[in-house]
DRENGU-649170 format. One line per 10 residues: number of its first residue (from 1); their letters; for each residue x, y, z of N, C-alpha, C. Coordinates in steps of 0.1 Angstrom, whole numbers, plus 2048, in hexadecimal, padded with zeros to 3 digits. Layout:
BEGIN
NUM> A> X:Y:Z:X:Y:Z:X:Y:Z ~ ...
end
This chain:
BEGIN
1> XXXXXXXXXX> 8F0:D08:931:8FF:D04:92E:907:D11:932 ~ 912:D0F:93A:919:D19:93D:924:D1A:933 ~ 926:D27:929:92C:D29:920:939:D31:922 ~ 93A:D35:930:946:D3D:934:954:D35:931 ~ 956:D29:933:963:D22:935:966:D21:925 ~ 95A:D1F:91A:95F:D1F:90C:962:D2B:906 ~ 95B:D37:90B:95F:D44:907:96B:D49:90C ~ 96F:D43:917:97E:D47:91F:988:D40:915 ~ 988:D32:911:98F:D2C:909:993:D33:8FC ~ 988:D38:8F6:989:D3D:8E8:98F:D4A:8EB
11> XXXXXXXXXX> 98D:D52:8F6:995:D60:8F5:9A5:D5D:8F8 ~ 9A6:D51:8FF:9B6:D4D:902:9BA:D4C:8F4 ~ 9B5:D41:8EC:9BC:D40:8DE:9BD:D4C:8D6 ~ 9B3:D55:8D9:9B2:D62:8CE:9BF:D69:8D2 ~ 9C2:D69:8DF:9CC:D71:8E3:9DB:D6D:8E1 ~ 9DC:D5F:8E2:9E8:D59:8E1:9EB:D55:8D2 ~ 9E1:D53:8C9:9E4:D50:8BB:9EF:D5A:8B5 ~ 9EA:D67:8B6:9F5:D70:8AF:A03:D71:8B5 ~ A03:D6F:8C1:A11:D70:8C8:A17:D63:8C3 ~ A12:D55:8C3:A19:D4A:8BC:A1E:D4C:8AF
21> XXXXXXXXXX> A17:D53:8A8:A18:D55:897:A24:D5E:896 ~ A27:D67:8A0:A31:D72:89E:A3E:D6D:8A3 ~ A40:D60:8A7:A4C:D5A:8AC:A56:D58:8A2 ~ A65:D5C:8A4:A6C:D58:899:A6F:D4A:897 ~ A74:D47:88D:A76:D38:889:A82:D33:893 ~ A80:D27:898:A88:D22:8A2:A95:D21:89C ~ AA0:D20:8A3:AAD:D20:89D:AB1:D14:895 ~ AA9:D09:899:AAC:CFC:891:AA9:CFF:883 ~ A9D:D07:881:A9A:D07:874:AA3:D12:86C ~ AA9:D1B:874:AB2:D22:86B:ABE:D1C:867
31> XXXXXXXXXX> AC4:D13:86F:AD0:D0A:86D:ACA:D02:863 ~ ABE:CFA:861:ABC:CF1:859:ABB:CF8:84A ~ AB5:D05:84B:AB4:D0E:83D:AC3:D10:839 ~ ACB:D14:841:ADA:D16:83C:ADF:D0B:835 ~ ADE:D00:83D:AE4:CF2:837:ADD:CF0:82A ~ AD0:CF2:828:ACB:CF0:81B:ACF:CF7:810 ~ AD2:D06:813:AD6:D10:80A:AE5:D0C:806 ~ AEE:D08:810:AFC:D03:80E:AFB:CF6:804 ~ AF3:CEE:806:AF3:CE3:7FE:AEF:CE7:7F0 ~ AE4:CED:7EE:ADF:CF1:7E2:AEB:CF9:7D9
41> XXXXXXXXXX> AF1:D04:7DF:AFB:D0B:7DB:B07:D01:7D5 ~ B0B:CF8:7DE:B14:CEF:7D9:B12:CE6:7CD ~ B05:CE2:7CD:B02:CDB:7C0:B02:CE4:7B3 ~ AFB:CF1:7B6:AFB:CFB:7AA:B0A:CFD:7A5 ~ B13:CFF:7B0:B20:D01:7AB:B27:CF8:7A2 ~ B23:CED:7A1:B28:CE4:79A:B26:CE4:78A ~ B1B:CEE:786:B1B:CF3:778:B26:CFE:773 ~ B2D:D03:77F:B35:D10:77A:B43:D0C:77B ~ B4A:D14:773:B5A:D15:774:B5C:D23:779 ~ B68:D26:77E:B6D:D34:782:B7B:D35:784
51> XXXXXXXXXX> B80:D41:789:B8D:D45:789:B90:D47:799 ~ B99:D3E:79D:B9E:D40:7AC:BAC:D48:7AC ~ BAF:D54:7B4:BBB:D58:7B5:BBE:D57:7C3 ~ BC9:D50:7C5:BCF:D51:7D5:BDC:D58:7D5 ~ BDB:D62:7DE:BE6:D67:7E1:BEB:D67:7F1 ~ BF7:D60:7F1:BFD:D5D:801:C07:D67:801 ~ C07:D6E:80E:C10:D78:813:C17:D75:81E ~ C24:D7A:820:C2B:D78:82D:C31:D87:831 ~ C2D:D8A:83C:C31:D99:841:C2B:DA2:838 ~ C20:DA0:832:C1A:DAA:829:C20:DAA:819
61> XXXXXXXXXX> C2A:DA1:819:C2F:DA2:808:C2A:D94:803 ~ C23:D96:7F8:C1F:D8A:7F2:C2A:D82:7EC ~ C29:D73:7F0:C34:D6A:7EE:C2E:D61:7E4 ~ C21:D60:7E0:C1A:D58:7D8:C0E:D5C:7D1 ~ C0E:D5D:7C5:C00:D5F:7BF:BFE:D57:7B4 ~ BF3:D4E:7B8:BF0:D44:7AD:BDF:D48:7A7 ~ BDE:D45:79A:BD0:D47:794:BCF:D38:78E ~ BC1:D34:791:BBE:D26:78B:BAF:D27:786 ~ BAD:D20:77C:BA0:D1C:777:B9A:D12:77E ~ B8E:D13:783:B8A:D08:78D:B7B:D03:786
71> XXXXXXXXXX> B7A:CF6:788:B6D:CF0:785:B6A:CE6:78B ~ B5D:CDD:78C:B5D:CD1:793:B60:CC6:78A ~ B68:CBB:78E:B6A:CB0:786:B5F:CA5:786 ~ B61:C9A:782:B56:C8F:77F:B56:C89:78E ~ B63:C8A:796:B63:C87:7A4:B5B:C8E:7AF ~ B54:C9B:7AA:B4E:CA2:7B3:B59:CAC:7BA ~ B66:CAC:7B7:B70:CB5:7BE:B74:CBF:7B3 ~ B78:CCB:7BB:B7B:CD6:7B3:B8A:CD2:7AB ~ B8A:CD5:79E:B97:CD3:798:B9C:CE2:796 ~ BA7:CE4:796:BB0:CF2:794:BBA:CEF:789
81> XXXXXXXXXX> BB8:CF7:77D:BC1:CF8:773:BC9:D04:774 ~ BD6:D05:778:BDD:D11:779:BDF:D1A:76D ~ BDD:D26:770:BDD:D31:764:BEB:D38:766 ~ BF3:D33:75C:C03:D34:75E:C05:D45:75A ~ C10:D49:760:C12:D58:75F:C23:D56:760 ~ C26:D62:75A:C37:D62:757:C3B:D62:765 ~ C48:D5F:76A:C4E:D61:773:C55:D6B:776 ~ C56:D73:781:C5C:D7F:784:C69:D7E:784 ~ C71:D88:77C:C7F:D89:77A:C82:D7E:76F ~ C7B:D79:768:C7D:D70:75F:C80:D62:762
91> XXXXXXXXXX> C7D:D60:770:C80:D52:776:C8B:D4D:779 ~ C95:D5A:77B:CA2:D54:781:CA3:D54:790 ~ CAC:D4C:795:CAC:D4A:7A2:CBC:D4D:7A6 ~ CBF:D51:7B2:CCE:D53:7B6:CD3:D48:7B7 ~ CE1:D48:7B4:CEA:D3B:7B2:CF2:D39:7BE ~ CF9:D2D:7C0:D02:D2A:7C8:CF9:D2A:7D9 ~ D02:D2C:7E3:CFE:D2C:7F0:CF0:D34:7F3 ~ CF2:D3F:7EE:CE5:D49:7F1:CD8:D43:7E8 ~ CDA:D3D:7DE:CCF:D38:7D8:CC9:D2C:7E0 ~ CD3:D24:7E7:CCE:D17:7ED:CC6:D1E:7FA
101> XXXXXXXXXX> CCC:D2A:801:CC4:D30:80C:CB7:D32:809 ~ CB7:D3A:7FD:CAA:D41:7F7:CA1:D34:7F5 ~ CA4:D2B:7EF:C9A:D20:7EB:C96:D18:7F9 ~ C9E:D16:803:C9B:D12:80D:C90:D17:816 ~ C92:D27:817:C89:D2F:81B:C7A:D2E:814 ~ C7E:D2F:808:C6F:D2D:7FF:C68:D20:802 ~ C70:D16:806:C6A:D09:808:C63:D0A:816 ~ C6B:D10:821:C64:D12:82E:C57:D1A:82E ~ C5A:D24:826:C4C:D2F:826:C41:D25:81E ~ C45:D20:813:C39:D16:80C:C34:D0C:815
111> XXXXXXXXXX> C3B:D06:820:C34:CFE:829:C29:D04:832 ~ C2B:D0F:837:C21:D17:83D:C19:D1E:837 ~ C1A:D22:829:C10:D25:822:C06:D1A:81D ~ C0C:D0F:81B:C02:D03:816:BFB:D02:822 ~ C00:D01:82E:BF6:CFE:83B:BEB:D07:83B ~ BF1:D15:83A:BE6:D1E:83A:BDA:D1C:82F ~ BDD:D1A:823:BD4:D19:819:BCC:D0B:81D ~ BD2:D00:81F:BCB:CF4:826:BC0:CF9:830 ~ BC3:D01:838:BBA:D06:843:BAD:D0B:83E ~ BB2:D13:832:BA4:D1C:82C:B9B:D0F:828
121> XXXXXXXXXX> BA1:D06:822:B99:CFB:81B:B90:CF2:825 ~ B95:CF2:831:B8D:CEB:83A:B81:CF4:840 ~ B7F:CFF:83F:B73:D06:843:B6B:D0C:836 ~ B71:D0C:82B:B6A:D13:81F:B6A:D08:814 ~ B5E:D05:80E:B53:D06:815:B4D:CFF:821 ~ B44:D06:828:B3E:D00:833:B39:CF2:832 ~ B38:CE9:83B:B35:CDC:839:B26:CDB:840 ~ B1D:CD8:838:B10:CD7:840:B0F:CCD:84A ~ B17:CC0:849:B18:CB7:852:B1D:CB9:85D ~ B2A:CC2:85F:B2D:CC6:86C:B24:CD0:872
131> XXXXXXXXXX> B1E:CDB:86A:B16:CE1:870:B09:CDA:877 ~ B04:CD0:871:AFB:CC7:878:B01:CBF:885 ~ B0C:CBA:883:B12:CB5:88E:B14:CBF:89A ~ B17:CCA:898:B17:CD6:8A1:B0A:CD8:8A8 ~ B01:CD9:89E:AF2:CDC:8A4:AEF:CD1:8AD ~ AF1:CC5:8A9:AEF:CBA:8B2:AF4:CBA:8C1 ~ AFF:CBD:8C0:B07:CBF:8CC:B05:CCB:8D4 ~ AFD:CD3:8D0:AF9:CE1:8D7:B02:CEB:8D7 ~ B0A:CEC:8CC:B15:CF4:8CC:B12:D02:8C1 ~ B05:D02:8BE:B01:D0D:8B4:AF7:D16:8BB
141> XXXXXXXXXX> AF8:D23:8B8:AF2:D30:8BE:AEF:D36:8B3 ~ AE1:D3A:8B3:ADA:D42:8A7:AD5:D4E:8AD ~ ADB:D59:8A9:AD6:D66:8AA:ACB:D6C:8A3 ~ AC4:D74:8A8:AB8:D7A:89E:ABD:D85:895 ~ AB5:D86:88A:AB9:D90:87F:ABC:D9D:886 ~ AC6:DA5:87F:ACA:DAE:883:AC2:DBA:87A ~ AC6:DC8:87B:AC0:DD3:875:AC2:DD1:864 ~ ACD:DC8:85F:ACE:DC5:850:ACA:DB9:84C ~ AC0:DB2:857:ABA:DA6:851:AC3:D9A:851 ~ ACF:D9D:859:AD9:D8F:859:AD7:D89:867
151> XXXXXXXXXX> AD8:D7B:869:AD7:D73:875:AE4:D6D:876 ~ AEA:D6E:882:AF8:D67:882:AF6:D5B:88B ~ AFC:D50:884:AFE:D42:889:B0D:D40:88F ~ B0D:D3E:89C:B1C:D3C:8A0:B1B:D2C:8A7 ~ B28:D28:89F:B2A:D18:8A2:B38:D17:8AA ~ B35:D0F:8B6:B42:D0E:8BC:B47:D00:8B8 ~ B53:CFD:8B9:B5A:CF2:8B5:B54:CEB:8AA ~ B56:CF5:89E:B50:CF0:88F:B58:CE3:88B ~ B66:CE6:88C:B6F:CDE:884:B79:CD6:890 ~ B7C:CDF:899:B86:CDA:8A4:B82:CE0:8AF
161> XXXXXXXXXX> B86:CDA:8BB:B80:CE1:8C9:B87:CED:8CA ~ B81:CF9:8CD:B86:D04:8CF:B84:D10:8C4 ~ B81:D0B:8B8:B7E:D14:8AE:B6E:D1B:8AF ~ B6D:D22:8A6:B61:D2B:8A7:B5D:D2E:898 ~ B4F:D2E:894:B4E:D30:885:B3F:D39:888 ~ B42:D45:882:B35:D50:883:B2F:D4F:874 ~ B23:D4C:871:B1E:D4E:865:B12:D56:865 ~ B15:D62:85C:B09:D6B:859:B00:D66:84F ~ AF3:D66:851:AE9:D62:84A:ADD:D6A:844 ~ ADB:D6D:837:AD0:D74:833:AC5:D71:838
171> XXXXXXXXXX> ABE:D75:845:AB1:D6F:84A:AA6:D6D:841 ~ AA6:D74:837:A99:D74:830:A9B:D67:826 ~ AA6:D66:81F:AA9:D5A:816:AAE:D4F:81D ~ AB1:D50:82B:AB9:D45:831:AC6:D42:828 ~ ACE:D4B:824:ADA:D4A:81A:AE7:D4D:822 ~ AF0:D47:81E:AFD:D4C:824:B01:D5A:81E ~ B05:D62:829:B08:D70:825:B16:D73:829 ~ B1C:D6C:830:B2C:D70:835:B30:D65:83E ~ B3E:D65:841:B41:D5B:84B:B4F:D5F:850 ~ B50:D5E:85E:B5C:D60:863:B60:D53:86E
181> XXXXXXXXXX> B6E:D51:870:B73:D46:875:B7D:D4B:880 ~ B7E:D44:88B:B88:D45:894:B8F:D37:898 ~ B99:D35:893:B9D:D28:894:BAE:D28:897 ~ BB3:D1E:895:BC3:D1C:899:BCB:D14:891 ~ BD8:D15:88D:BDF:D09:886:BE1:CFD:88F ~ BE1:CF3:888:BE3:CE6:890:BF1:CE3:896 ~ BFC:CEA:88F:C09:CE6:894:C0D:CEF:8A1 ~ C09:CFD:89F:C0F:D05:8AB:C05:D0C:8B3 ~ BF8:D09:8AE:BEC:D0D:8B6:BEC:D1E:8B4 ~ BF1:D22:8A8:BF2:D31:8A8:BE4:D37:8A4
191> XXXXXXXXXX> BDE:D41:8A8:BD3:D46:8A6:BCF:D48:895 ~ BC4:D45:891:BC2:D48:882:BB4:D4E:881 ~ BB4:D59:878:BA6:D5F:877:BA3:D5D:867 ~ B96:D5C:864:B91:D56:855:B84:D5F:855 ~ B84:D67:849:B78:D6E:844:B75:D6C:837 ~ B68:D6A:835:B62:D67:827:B58:D6F:824 ~ B5A:D77:818:B50:D7E:812:B47:D76:807 ~ B3B:D76:809:B31:D6C:801:B2E:D75:7F5 ~ B2F:D6F:7E7:B28:D73:7DD:B1C:D6C:7D9 ~ B12:D71:7D0:B07:D6A:7C8:B07:D6B:7BB
201> XXXXXXXXXX> B04:D5E:7B4:B02:D60:7A7:AF5:D61:7A2 ~ AF1:D65:796:AE3:D69:791:AD9:D5E:795 ~ ADB:D53:795:AD1:D47:79B:AD1:D46:7A9 ~ AD7:D51:7B1:AD9:D4E:7BF:AE1:D45:7C6 ~ AEB:D3F:7BD:AF3:D35:7C3:AFF:D3F:7CA ~ B02:D3A:7D7:B0D:D42:7DF:B18:D3B:7DD ~ B24:D45:7DF:B31:D3E:7DE:B3C:D4A:7E6 ~ B47:D42:7EB:B4F:D4B:7F1:B5B:D55:7E8 ~ B55:D61:7E6:B5A:D69:7DE:B6A:D6D:7E3 ~ B6A:D70:7EF:B78:D78:7F5:B7B:D6E:801
211> XXXXXXXXXX> B85:D6A:803:B89:D63:80F:B97:D67:813 ~ B96:D6D:81F:BA5:D70:827:BA7:D6A:833 ~ BB3:D66:834:BB6:D5D:840:BC3:D62:844 ~ BC5:D64:852:BD2:D6B:858:BD5:D62:863 ~ BE5:D5D:862:BEA:D57:86D:BF3:D63:874 ~ BEE:D6A:87F:BF5:D75:884:C04:D73:888 ~ C04:D66:890:C12:D65:895:C1C:D61:88A ~ C18:D5C:87F:C21:D5A:874:C21:D62:86A ~ C1A:D6E:86B:C19:D79:861:C17:D74:852 ~ C0C:D6B:854:C09:D63:845:BFC:D67:844
221> XXXXXXXXXX> BF8:D6A:837:BEA:D6E:834:BE7:D68:826 ~ BDB:D63:826:BD7:D5D:819:BCA:D64:813 ~ BCA:D69:807:BBF:D6E:801:BBC:D68:7F4 ~ BAE:D63:7F3:BA9:D5D:7E9:B9C:D64:7E3 ~ B9F:D64:7D8:B92:D6A:7D0:B8D:D62:7C6 ~ B7F:D5F:7C6:B79:D56:7BB:B71:D60:7B0 ~ B71:D5F:7A7:B6C:D69:79C:B67:D62:78F ~ B62:D68:785:B61:D65:779:B58:D58:776 ~ B4E:D58:780:B46:D49:77E:B3F:D4A:772 ~ B3C:D3F:76B:B36:D3D:75F:B31:D2E:75E
231> XXXX> B28:D2A:756:B24:D1D:755:B31:D15:74D ~ B34:D09:753:B3F:D00:74F:B3B:CFC:741 ~ B44:CFD:739:B43:CF3:72B:B48:CE5:72A ~ B41:CDE:726:B43:CCF:726:B4E:CCC:71C
end
């Protein structure tokens, strides 16, 4: 019996097996793991309440500063209870024509600010269903881990055609580590940048700790800080 073909086959297996085992996880696995982590954190966060501070600025000057106690309601949506603070200047407003002009300007600014805040809510938190849709459509690219152990997932047309979402992932834990978005306003198509710094609670639950949104053309920025997480009381 000629054993040379069998020996050759075993030699090929021995040479290729270590190489196959060393291959990185396929991109689909990385995306699936990220989705699972996001879903787990979303469920875990329902047990918590926290304080959200939102500062909206125009041309570098703070125009609105709101603080709210946040928690998940029975409907699964985030409920916000304003934490009241004393109005500046005793709450007095200018009278007469000047007062009307000021109020009109406030309303104009308020509309733009509200649109900016609304844009934040469209991207934060990330929607696992939109991530899956982008992956199915071939709009997801996964980069290998860098020296810090972070892998970057880039999604094109995440929410609307022309936007881009870059997600930094802790490669070892397959957990969200950071987020940046390049998008635009729906009304004027003005460029918008959004950056999110991620925090983690003691149980590993991740959350958006700091959010910065800039609408450069309108000189509007929104800074949102989430802090003081604790188990919600019934």
